N, C-alpha and C positions, 0 to 999 in steps of 0.2 A: 405642456401639462395644464388641464381645466381645472377651474377651481373647485370640480366634482369629483374631481379622480384623488384617490387618498393618495398620501407619499409612498411612493416604494421604500421600502424595509428592507435591509441588508440582513441575509440569514447570515450572522458571522459565527465561528467556530463558539462552541459554549465554552466555560471557564473547566467544563472537564477534565480539558486535560492537564490542566493544573492538581486535579486529585489524583488518588493512586491509580494508576494504570495497570491493569493485570492483562495475561495473556489469554488472547479472544479477542481484544478490544479491537473495535475501527474505528478511526476517526475522519471523519469525510469535511473539505471544504466546498459546501454547495451554495452559489450566486454571491458570495464575497465580492467575484468580480467580474465585469461584463465581458473582459476578453482572455478570462484565462490562462493571463502571460507567466504565472508562476510553472515548472515544469511538473509537479506531483499536485495531484487534488486531494490526496487525503494519505493514509499511512494504515497497515492494519499489522496486526501482532498476533499472529496464528499460535498456539498454544504447540503444536509440532507439525511434523515435518507429512504428515496423513492428510493428502491432500482430499481422500474421500472424507475423513472426520472435520476436516478445517473448513471446507469451502461452502457447504450449507447454509453454515451461520452464516457467513460473509454476504452470500448472496440473496438468503433474505433480508437481512437489513439492507443490501443497494436496493434492490426490490422496492422495500416499502419507501424509499426518499426517491431513485432512479426512474421507477419502471421495470417490467421485462429486461433480465440481462441474456443476452442471447449468447456469447462467447467469451472466455475469460484465456486470455496469454500467461503462461507462466514460464519462468528460468528451469529448464529439464533439470537441472543441477541441484536443485533446491528442494526436489521433493522426492519422494523416497518410492514412487509408484507414477504413472502416467495412462492412466486412462484419457482414452480421446471424446467421453463426453459422461455428465452425470445426469439423471434425471434429481430435479430439487424443486420441490413444493411443486410437484407433477410436470413442471418442464424442463424439456431438454435444451442444455446447457452445454455445448461444443466447449472443449479444453484444445489449446494449440501449446505446443511442449517446442524449446527453443532452449539453445546451450550460449544463450546470450550473456547470462553471468550479470545482470544487471540489478539486482536485488529490488524489482516490480515486479507488478502486477498489473496486466493490460484487462480491464472490462471494457466490454463492448454492448450498448444497447441500441436496438435498430439496426440501419444499415453500417454509417461511419461514426457515429457518435460513442467517443471511447474517453475511459477515466484511467489514468495511472496512479496507482498507490505505491508509495515505501511499503515495503515486506521487511518487518523487524525479526531477526531471530526466534527461536523460541526460546535459546538458550538466555536472551537480553534480561539484564538485569531491569527492576521498575525503573530505576532512575534513568538509565541510559536509553530504554524505550522511551520512556516520558521525552527526553531530550530530545530525540531521534523524529519522533511522532511530531512535536510542538511544531519544531524547524519545517519537516516535510508539509504541513498544511498550511503557513504559514503564504499568502495570496502572492509574495514578492519574492519568494524562495526562486533562485536560479543553481541552486547546488543539486548535481546527480544522485542520485539514491545511493549509490555506492559509496560516495562521498560524505555524506551524510553519516550513512553508520560509521567510516571510517574515524571522522570529527566527536562524536557521541560515543567512541568506545563500544561500540555496539558488537561489531566483526560478525562476521557469520560464516558459519563451518558445513563446507561443501560436502552432502550427504554421501557421496559415491567417496572419498578420498579422505574423509573425515581433517582437513586443513581449513584453516581460518581464511576466508576467501577475503576478507575487507579488512586485512591489517595492512598497516602501510607497507611500502619495501625498504628495507634499511639502506642505508648509503653510509658507504666508509667515508669516515672522518680525514682529511689529509695531516698526514704524519705532522 
């Protein structure tokens, strides 16, 4: 680096994660590492399981920081309906649904650049949501999204069955 170039300043996660988190919040970790070694790039806490109501706000926030979003990958068991595309701010955003059960949403910009966000269930308490989101945005996080939800007591209810999909499996104690 030459003397005339300003030093590179990392954009670190704001202290906002420690403030009151409310449904509808998205936290992103952008440009905090050069190699994106963590599993997740951020977290999103939607207010409901209505993708038509929830996704426009997320896409608008992401577009401001990442540029145009072209595709969103979602878990089909987590949402009430599954449209194949939405028009958000005058742009077509394609939606891909699959029954992966991985508690994430994949955001694609361009042809191959994608970002993976933890999806905190709408029914989560603020403390559990705050803990899950804080863990998801850590640059060194290697914990899968589903395990983060288990570890933070966030749990996720499958919209089709009404069961908690992130609850740990009970094991029997030996006699």
